[in-house]
C-alpha positions in Angstrom: -21.2 5.9 19.7 -20.7 2.2 19.6 -18.6 0.7 22.4 -15.3 -0.8 21.3 -16.5 -4.4 22.0 -19.4 -3.9 19.6 -17.2 -2.3 17.0 -14.7 -5.1 17.3 -17.5 -7.7 16.9 -18.7 -5.9 13.7 -15.2 -5.7 12.3 -14.5 -9.3 13.1 -17.7 -10.4 11.3 -16.7 -8.2 8.4 -13.2 -9.7 8.3 -14.7 -13.3 8.4 -17.1 -12.4 5.6 -14.4 -11.1 3.4 -12.1 -14.1 4.1 -15.0 -16.5 3.4 -16.7 -14.9 0.4 -14.0 -13.1 -1.4 -11.3 -15.7 -1.0 -12.2 -19.1 0.3 -15.5 -19.6 -1.5 -14.6 -17.6 -4.6 -11.4 -19.5 -5.3 -12.5 -22.8 -3.7 -9.7 -22.8 -1.2 -9.3 -26.1 0.6 -6.9 -25.3 3.5 -8.8 -22.7 5.5 -6.1 -22.5 8.2 -3.4 -21.4 5.7 -5.9 -19.0 4.1 -6.6 -17.4 7.4 -2.9 -17.0 8.3 -2.2 -15.4 4.9 -5.0 -12.9 5.5 -3.8 -12.1 9.0 -0.3 -11.5 7.8 -1.4 -9.2 5.0 -3.8 -7.2 7.2 -1.0 -6.8 9.8 1.5 -5.5 7.1 -0.4 -3.2 4.9 1.5 -0.3 3.3 4.7 -2.3 3.6 7.0 -3.9 1.0 6.9 -7.7 1.3 7.8 -10.8 -0.8 5.7 -13.9 -1.3 8.6 -15.8 0.3 8.2 -13.7 3.5 4.5 -14.6 3.7 5.3 -18.3 3.1 8.0 -18.3 5.9 5.5 -16.7 8.3 2.8 -19.3 7.6 5.2 -22.2 7.7 6.6 -21.0 11.1 3.1 -20.7 12.5 2.2 -24.2 11.4 5.6 -25.7 12.1 5.8 -27.3 8.7 6.8 -26.4 5.2 3.7 -25.2 3.3 5.4 -22.8 1.0 4.0 -24.4 -2.2 0.5 -24.0 -1.0 1.1 -20.4 0.2 2.5 -19.5 -3.2 -0.6 -20.9 -4.9 -3.0 -19.1 -2.5 -1.2 -15.8 -2.8 -1.5 -15.9 -6.6 -5.3 -16.2 -6.0 -5.2 -13.4 -3.5 -4.0 -11.0 -6.2 -7.4 -11.4 -7.9 -9.5 -10.9 -4.7 -11.3 -7.6 -3.9 -9.8 -7.3 -0.4 -6.0 -7.1 -0.9 -4.0 -5.1 -3.5 -0.4 -5.4 -4.5 1.6 -2.8 -6.4 4.8 -3.3 -8.2 8.1 -1.5 -8.0 8.5 0.9 -11.0 10.9 -1.0 -13.3 10.9 -2.7 -16.6 8.0 -5.2 -17.1 10.5 -8.2 -16.8 12.1 -6.9 -13.6 8.8 -6.0 -11.9 7.8 -9.6 -11.7 10.9 -10.6 -9.6 10.8 -7.7 -7.2 9.1 -7.4 -3.9 5.6 -5.7 -3.8 3.8 -3.4 -1.5 0.5 -4.5 0.1 -2.6 -2.4 0.6 -6.0 -3.5 2.0 -9.6 -2.7 1.2 -10.4 -1.3 4.7 -7.8 -0.2 7.3 -10.4 -0.6 10.0 -10.0 -4.4 9.7 -6.4 -4.1 10.9 -7.7 -3.1 14.3 -8.9 -6.6 15.2 -5.6 -8.3 14.8 -3.5 -6.0 17.0 -1.8 -3.9 14.3 0.2 -1.0 15.7 -1.8 2.2 14.8 0.8 3.8 12.5 -1.0 6.8 11.2 1.5 7.3 8.4 0.8 3.8 7.0 -3.0 4.4 7.3 -2.6 7.6 5.4 -0.7 5.8 2.7 -3.3 3.1 2.4 -6.1 5.7 2.2 -4.3 7.5 -0.6 -3.8 4.3 -2.5 -7.5 3.4 -2.4 -8.3 6.9 -3.8 -5.8 6.5 -6.5 -7.3 3.1 -7.4 -10.7 4.7 -7.7 -9.2 7.3 -10.0 -8.1 4.5 -12.4 -11.8 3.8 -13.0 -12.0 7.2 -14.7 -8.6 6.9 -16.4 -8.1 3.4 -17.7 -4.5 4.1 -18.8 -3.5 5.2 -15.3 -1.2 2.9 -13.4 0.2 3.0 -9.9 3.7 1.9 -8.8 6.2 2.7 -6.0 9.8 3.6 -6.6 12.9 2.4 -4.8 16.6 2.5 -5.7 19.6 0.6 -4.6 20.3 3.1 -1.8 16.8 2.3 -0.3 15.5 5.8 -1.2 11.7 5.3 -1.8 8.8 7.2 -3.2 5.4 5.9 -2.1 3.5 6.4 -5.4 4.5 6.7 -9.0 1.4 7.7 -11.1 1.9 6.7 -14.7 -0.5 7.6 -17.5 0.2 5.7 -20.7 3.9 5.9 -21.3 4.6 8.9 -19.1 5.1 9.4 -15.4 2.6 12.1 -14.5 3.1 12.5 -10.8 5.3 11.4 -7.9 3.6 11.3 -4.5 5.3 11.1 -1.1 3.2 10.5 2.1 4.2 11.7 5.6 2.5 12.1 8.9 3.6 15.7 9.5 1.9 18.8 10.7 5.0 21.1 10.4 7.8 21.5 8.0 10.4 20.4 10.4 8.6 17.1 11.0 9.1 16.1 7.4 12.0 13.6 7.1 14.7 15.1 4.7 15.3 11.6 3.3 11.8 11.6 1.9 12.4 14.9 0.1 15.8 13.6 -1.2 14.1 10.4 -2.5 11.4 12.5 -4.3 14.1 14.7 -6.0 16.1 11.7 -7.1 13.0 9.9 -8.5 12.1 13.2 -10.2 15.5 13.3 -11.9 15.5 9.6 -13.0 11.9 9.4 -14.1 11.8 12.9 -15.7 8.7 14.0 -13.7 8.3 17.6 -12.4 4.9 17.1 -10.8 6.0 16.5 -7.2 3.6 16.2 -4.3 4.0 15.5 -0.6 0.8 14.7 1.2 1.0 15.7 4.8 -1.3 15.5 7.8 -1.7 19.3 8.2 1.1 21.1 6.5 0.6 23.1 3.3 3.1 25.0 1.2 4.8 25.2 -2.1 8.6 25.3 -2.2 11.5 25.3 -4.6 14.0 22.6 -3.5 17.2 22.2 -5.6 15.5 23.9 -8.5 12.4 21.7 -8.4 8.9 22.8 -7.2 7.4 20.6 -4.5 3.8 21.0 -3.4 2.9 20.1 0.2 -0.8 19.4 0.7 -2.8 18.1 3.8 -4.5 14.8 3.3 -8.0 16.2 3.8 -7.5 18.8 1.1 -6.1 16.2 -1.3 -9.1 13.9 -0.7 -11.5 16.8 -1.6 -9.6 17.5 -4.8 -9.0 13.9 -6.0 
């Protein structure tokens, strides 16, 4: 197996290639320093809900000057890159544009080179997102969102096909039933009620079951098994 120093070198070169080819050269970005800070922020915060303003504040604080206008411009270009993905909150089309978004990245291995805490739950979520995106190639009408209400209850993925919500997916790093946060189940049930979706799935690390909770069937499936079926 490769030593970590060699792996790190390979990942660093890969990161630099993506930054250079997929972003700087493709969009003719002038300020490379700002572009690099945006990339680093995004790769440190994957599977999280963020706003463009938060990215702008981070870059401005690092450079100790207000560069928000440039950051906004670059982030818009970032949306069209092949390295970073943003998904919107499930809402009306008008409201979606004003809400925060969740970030996912093309390769979670790249986060290792910038000191990201190894949160397995977030890595699971990013992996599942990438598989769902691949599924949209087979189903052009399929869309992916996340759901969150005013009480901060959240469901990781809302899978929409045409005009209907086909599935709600919650992701948790759990190997036993008692490791699953009850708040995640409550959020799933609430979203099921509001979005009128009965297909409820919790993707776990290694727990499998099928249970009736408050009159609704919830399927629990290990990540490895879900990946084989997707």
